[in-house]
C-alpha positions in Angstrom: 45.9 91.6 97.9 48.8 89.5 96.4 52.0 89.8 97.4 53.5 87.4 95.1 55.5 89.3 93.4 57.1 90.8 96.3 58.0 87.4 97.7 59.5 86.1 94.5 61.8 88.4 93.0 62.7 87.8 89.3 66.6 87.4 90.4 67.7 84.1 91.5 70.7 82.9 93.4 73.0 81.2 91.3 75.9 78.5 93.1 78.7 78.4 91.2 81.0 75.4 92.1 83.5 72.9 90.8 87.1 71.6 91.7 90.1 74.1 92.4 91.9 74.7 89.0 88.6 74.4 86.9 88.8 78.5 86.5 85.9 79.5 88.2 87.8 82.9 88.8 88.6 83.5 85.0 84.7 83.0 84.2 83.6 85.4 86.8 85.9 88.0 85.8 84.1 87.7 82.6 80.7 87.5 83.6 81.2 90.8 85.9 82.6 92.5 82.7 79.6 91.8 80.4 76.9 92.1 82.8 77.7 94.2 85.7 74.4 94.0 87.4 75.2 90.4 88.6 76.3 90.6 91.9 79.0 88.7 93.1 79.1 87.6 96.6 82.8 87.8 98.5 83.5 85.3 100.7 84.8 85.8 104.1 88.2 84.1 105.0 90.6 83.1 107.4 93.5 82.2 104.6 95.9 84.4 104.5 95.5 87.1 101.4 98.1 86.7 98.6 99.8 89.2 96.8 97.5 90.3 93.9 94.6 90.0 96.2 92.6 93.1 97.1 90.6 92.7 100.3 86.9 93.1 100.5 87.2 92.4 96.4 88.9 89.1 96.4 87.9 87.5 99.9 86.8 89.4 103.2 90.1 88.5 105.3 89.5 87.6 108.9 91.0 86.2 111.7 89.8 83.2 113.1 88.4 84.9 116.3 85.9 86.8 113.7 85.1 83.9 111.4 83.6 81.9 114.3 81.9 85.0 116.0 79.9 84.9 112.3 78.7 81.6 112.3 78.5 81.6 116.3 75.7 84.6 115.1 74.1 82.5 112.6 75.9 85.0 109.7 77.1 82.9 107.3 74.8 81.3 104.6 77.4 78.3 104.5 81.2 77.9 105.6 83.7 75.1 105.6 87.3 74.4 106.3 90.3 73.6 103.9 93.7 73.4 104.2 93.4 74.0 107.9 91.6 77.5 106.4 88.2 78.7 107.0 85.9 80.0 104.2 82.3 81.1 104.1 79.0 83.3 102.4 77.9 86.0 104.5 74.1 85.4 104.9 72.6 89.3 104.8 74.4 90.9 101.5 72.8 87.5 99.3 69.1 87.8 101.0 69.4 91.8 100.5 70.1 91.7 96.7 67.9 88.9 96.2 65.1 91.1 98.0 66.1 94.0 95.8 65.5 91.4 92.5 69.6 91.6 91.8 70.6 88.1 90.4 73.2 87.3 92.8 75.8 84.5 92.3 77.8 82.6 94.7 81.3 81.2 93.8 81.8 78.0 96.9 83.0 74.6 96.9 80.9 71.4 97.0 80.4 71.2 101.2 79.2 75.0 101.2 77.0 74.0 97.8 75.5 71.4 99.8 74.8 73.6 102.9 73.2 76.2 100.4 70.7 73.5 98.6 69.8 72.6 102.3 69.3 76.4 103.4 68.2 78.0 100.0 66.6 75.0 97.9 65.3 77.7 94.9 69.1 78.3 94.4 70.2 77.1 91.1 73.1 75.1 91.7 76.0 75.1 88.7 78.6 72.7 88.4 82.3 73.9 86.2 83.5 70.9 84.8 87.1 71.4 83.1 87.6 69.5 79.7 89.1 66.6 81.0 90.4 65.2 84.4 93.8 65.2 83.2 93.6 68.5 81.9 92.3 69.9 85.4 95.4 67.9 87.1 97.9 69.9 85.1 96.5 73.0 86.1 96.3 72.3 89.5 99.9 71.1 89.2 101.4 73.9 86.9 100.0 77.0 89.1 102.9 77.9 91.2 101.1 78.8 94.1 101.2 76.3 96.7 103.5 73.6 98.2 103.3 69.9 97.4 101.1 68.6 100.4 98.3 71.5 99.5 98.5 70.5 95.6 98.4 66.6 96.9 95.4 67.9 98.8 93.9 69.8 96.0 94.6 67.1 93.7 92.3 64.2 96.1 89.7 67.1 96.8 89.1 67.9 93.0 88.8 64.1 92.5 86.3 63.9 94.8 84.5 67.3 93.4 84.3 65.6 89.9 82.5 62.9 91.3 79.8 64.8 92.9 79.1 66.3 89.7 75.3 64.5 89.6 73.8 66.6 92.7 74.5 70.0 90.8 71.2 71.1 88.7 73.5 72.2 85.8 76.9 71.3 84.4 79.1 73.9 82.6 81.9 72.4 80.6 85.1 75.2 80.8 86.5 74.4 77.2 86.6 78.0 76.5 86.2 80.7 79.0 84.0 82.7 76.6 81.5 80.5 75.7 81.1 78.8 79.5 80.6 83.1 80.5 78.1 83.2 78.2 76.2 80.0 78.9 76.3 81.1 82.9 74.9 84.3 82.0 72.3 82.8 80.4 71.1 80.8 83.4 71.5 83.6 85.6 68.5 85.4 84.3 70.8 88.1 83.9 68.5 90.2 81.3 68.5 94.0 83.2 65.8 94.0 85.2 62.9 96.9 83.6 60.5 98.4 86.0 57.2 96.6 87.1 55.7 99.5 87.4 
């Protein structure tokens, strides 16, 4: 008796990473609108909530003690600290969606993508690249959501992330949000799953 179908669901875990300011959120919003059956993991963070953000939709906002409890309990697939805030991906919901055969998408940074590669080598790592470095820097400086020191850190961090592009399985250039979303939908294996029996 073969359990291959159960052991290898049709859906895959896709990790979307790329430098801050490259447009990951815009691309993901379009993917969710066009392919609502794709499940997007909601990260947990200690970062303060911005005015437009909804707890449980954009992030799960927790304090540092709760975050450290999740780390200690092995409940995070990956986690990292950036600019004094902690970010992580809850493990349970990801594993549950994959067991159900639902395409799962993670939006995480380079450090997180490396951790996922180590713990889930079957994941597809996708690098979202800007049309140019100059355009990326223009977007980061023009956001207006951060103080000058945080912007400096983001620019430095973005350059490090751009240098790591070769570590990824696929690069998608975000020269058009629509085109980038379509390319990602193709990579996700986003055809609605038909019943096997």
